C-alpha positions as CSV (number, residue, x, y, z in Angstrom):
1,X,0.0,0.0,0.0
2,X,1.3,3.4,-0.8
3,X,0.5,6.8,0.8
4,X,1.6,10.3,-0.1
5,X,2.4,12.2,3.1
6,X,3.1,15.6,1.8
7,X,1.3,15.5,-1.6
8,X,4.4,14.5,-3.6
9,X,5.4,11.0,-4.5
10,X,3.7,8.0,-2.9
11,X,5.9,6.0,-0.6
12,X,5.2,2.4,0.5
13,X,3.9,1.8,4.0
14,X,4.6,-1.4,5.9
15,X,1.5,-2.9,7.5
16,X,3.0,-6.0,9.0
17,X,1.6,-6.7,12.4
18,X,3.2,-9.0,15.0
19,X,1.8,-12.4,15.7
20,X,-0.6,-12.6,18.6
21,X,1.0,-14.6,21.5
22,X,-2.3,-14.7,23.5
23,X,-4.3,-17.9,23.1
24,X,-7.1,-16.8,25.4
25,X,-8.9,-13.8,23.8
26,X,-11.5,-12.1,26.1
27,X,-13.7,-11.3,23.1
28,X,-13.9,-15.0,22.1
29,X,-14.7,-16.1,25.7
30,X,-17.4,-13.5,26.0
31,X,-18.9,-14.5,22.7
32,X,-19.1,-18.1,23.8
33,X,-20.6,-17.2,27.2
34,X,-23.1,-14.6,26.0
35,X,-24.5,-15.9,22.8
36,X,-28.2,-16.2,21.7
37,X,-28.6,-19.8,22.7
38,X,-27.1,-19.4,26.2
39,X,-29.2,-16.3,26.9
40,X,-32.4,-18.0,25.6
41,X,-31.7,-21.0,27.7
42,X,-31.1,-19.0,30.8
43,X,-34.3,-17.0,30.2
44,X,-36.3,-20.2,29.9
45,X,-34.6,-21.6,33.0
46,X,-35.4,-18.5,35.1
47,X,-39.0,-18.4,34.1
48,X,-39.4,-22.2,34.5
49,X,-38.0,-22.0,38.0
50,X,-40.4,-19.1,38.7
51,X,-43.2,-21.3,37.4
52,X,-42.3,-24.0,39.9
53,X,-42.0,-21.5,42.7
54,X,-45.4,-19.9,42.0
55,X,-47.0,-23.3,41.6
56,X,-45.8,-24.4,45.0
57,X,-46.5,-21.1,46.9
58,X,-49.7,-19.6,45.4
59,X,-50.9,-22.1,42.8
60,X,-50.6,-19.5,40.1
61,X,-48.7,-21.7,37.7
62,X,-49.1,-19.5,34.6
63,X,-48.2,-16.2,36.2
64,X,-44.5,-16.2,35.0
65,X,-45.6,-17.3,31.5
66,X,-48.1,-14.5,31.4
67,X,-45.4,-12.1,32.6
68,X,-43.1,-13.3,29.9
69,X,-45.8,-12.8,27.3
70,X,-46.4,-9.2,28.5
71,X,-42.7,-8.6,28.3
72,X,-42.6,-10.0,24.8
73,X,-45.5,-7.7,23.8
74,X,-43.7,-4.6,25.2
75,X,-40.5,-5.5,23.3
76,X,-42.6,-6.1,20.1
77,X,-44.3,-2.7,20.4
78,X,-41.0,-1.0,21.1
79,X,-39.6,-2.3,17.9
80,X,-42.3,-0.4,16.0
81,X,-41.5,2.7,18.1
82,X,-37.8,2.3,17.3
83,X,-38.6,2.2,13.6
84,X,-40.9,5.2,13.8
85,X,-38.7,7.5,16.0
86,X,-35.1,6.3,15.8
87,X,-33.7,4.0,13.2
88,X,-35.1,1.2,11.0
89,X,-32.1,-1.1,11.7
90,X,-32.6,-0.7,15.5
91,X,-36.2,-1.6,15.0
92,X,-35.3,-4.8,13.1
93,X,-32.9,-5.8,15.9
94,X,-35.5,-5.2,18.6
95,X,-38.0,-7.2,16.5
96,X,-35.6,-10.1,16.3
97,X,-35.3,-10.0,20.1
98,X,-39.1,-10.0,20.3
99,X,-39.3,-13.1,18.1
100,X,-36.8,-14.9,20.2
101,X,-38.7,-13.9,23.4
102,X,-41.8,-15.2,21.7
103,X,-40.3,-18.6,21.2
104,X,-39.0,-18.7,24.8
105,X,-42.5,-17.7,26.0
106,X,-44.1,-20.5,24.0
107,X,-41.6,-23.0,25.7
108,X,-42.4,-21.5,29.1
109,X,-46.2,-21.9,28.5
110,X,-45.7,-25.5,27.4
111,X,-43.6,-26.2,30.5
112,X,-46.2,-24.6,32.8
113,X,-49.0,-26.7,31.1
114,X,-47.0,-29.9,31.5
115,X,-45.9,-29.1,35.1
116,X,-49.5,-28.2,36.2
117,X,-50.8,-31.5,34.7
118,X,-48.2,-33.8,36.3
119,X,-47.6,-32.1,39.6
120,X,-50.6,-31.5,41.8
121,X,-50.5,-29.2,44.7
């Protein structure tokens, strides 16, 4: 690659970077720990445990699933607000999050249904 520093003749610029000696890269570790599947699994696990807790304490088995559905609806509506007031790409990203939350909510509803049928209070 050549660059002209003062507007005269172009001179070559060396872009050779040294080899990385670090095998453990923090970005790669964070990417493996905080990816979509892990976050979805933890979300489902949290609301499934809340379902078990609410079933044993107050017999409101579907309360965490309904709460997750309300949260999904809020995120879905906020995607339209982001498109209207901010940026279309941000709205698309928030919509993708809402779709993922919708899938997780469906799993939580199925878990609550199965749990309420098999475990009697």
